C-alpha positions as a printed Julia matrix, in Angstrom:
96×3 Matrix{Float64}:
  10.86    0.09  -21.83
   7.63   -1.03  -20.25
   5.47    0.09  -23.15
   7.66   -1.56  -25.78
   7.71   -4.82  -23.79
   3.91   -4.85  -23.67
   3.55   -3.79  -27.3
   5.84   -6.47  -28.65
   5.0    -9.13  -26.06
   8.5    -9.68  -24.78
  11.72   -8.17  -23.48
  14.28   -9.95  -25.65
  14.6    -6.87  -27.88
  15.33   -4.54  -24.93
  18.7    -3.74  -23.43
  18.81   -1.83  -20.18
  21.29    0.95  -19.53
  23.8     0.29  -16.73
  22.33    3.22  -14.77
  18.91    1.51  -14.84
  20.4    -1.59  -13.26
  22.46    0.34  -10.72
  19.64    2.58   -9.49
  19.65    6.21   -8.41
  21.15    7.64   -5.25
  20.97   11.41   -5.35
  19.93   13.59   -2.43
  16.68   12.24   -1.01
  16.28    9.88   -3.96
  17.42    6.37   -3.2
  15.79    4.19   -5.83
  16.6     0.59   -6.49
  17.81   -0.59   -9.84
  16.01   -2.74  -12.38
  16.15   -6.46  -11.65
  16.56   -8.14  -15.03
  16.71  -11.76  -16.17
  17.57  -12.37  -19.8
  14.77  -14.26  -21.56
  12.32  -14.05  -18.64
   9.49  -11.83  -19.91
   7.21  -12.25  -16.87
  10.0   -11.42  -14.42
  11.22   -8.43  -16.42
   7.7    -7.07  -16.91
   6.99   -7.33  -13.19
  10.33   -5.71  -12.36
   9.65   -2.76  -14.69
   6.14   -2.28  -13.3
   7.28   -2.39   -9.67
  10.18   -0.05  -10.36
   7.91    2.41  -12.18
   5.5     2.37   -9.24
   8.4     2.91   -6.82
   9.65    5.93   -8.78
   6.16    7.44   -9.04
   5.39    6.86   -5.36
   8.58    8.67   -4.35
   7.59   11.72   -6.43
   3.88   11.56   -5.5
   3.55    9.67   -2.17
  -0.25   10.04   -2.08
  -0.5     7.54   -4.94
   0.06    4.74   -2.4
  -3.45    5.33   -1.05
  -5.13    4.94   -4.44
  -6.26    1.72   -6.12
  -8.02    0.91   -9.39
 -11.06   -1.31   -9.77
 -10.75   -3.25  -13.03
 -14.44   -4.18  -13.02
 -15.75   -0.61  -12.78
 -12.81    1.33  -14.27
 -12.78    3.63  -11.25
  -9.89    4.87   -9.12
 -10.66    4.92   -5.41
  -8.96    5.61   -2.09
  -8.09    2.39   -0.33
  -9.68    2.01    3.07
  -6.8     1.44    5.47
  -9.22   -0.17    7.96
  -9.89   -3.04    5.55
 -13.56   -2.16    5.12
 -13.82   -2.77    1.38
 -17.56   -2.08    1.37
 -16.99    1.68    1.6
 -14.92    3.03   -1.25
 -14.37    6.71   -1.8
 -13.93    7.49   -5.49
 -11.0     9.69   -6.5
 -12.42   12.87   -8.01
 -11.04   14.48  -11.15
 -10.09   17.44   -8.98
  -7.63   15.23   -7.06
  -5.64   14.57  -10.25
  -5.07   18.27  -10.95
């Protein structure tokens, strides 16, 4: 859904499945549903991105500590102390 919304520059051509709106509650998984507003591309795009991140972070919790620098194109570990001057780059080994 996210890729087609970006590709075609809108969400008017997309219909969500009722299960996507309801969310998932199974075992440890308790994931919110998609928040959708007909005709509101910006809202729907943000909702899909946040929901995707939520799903991924449940499956791979370490992702919450990683950020991406748009200027350099580098993934790095966020410094929880707020010292942005010292960034530790995520190695290729970490993705394996």
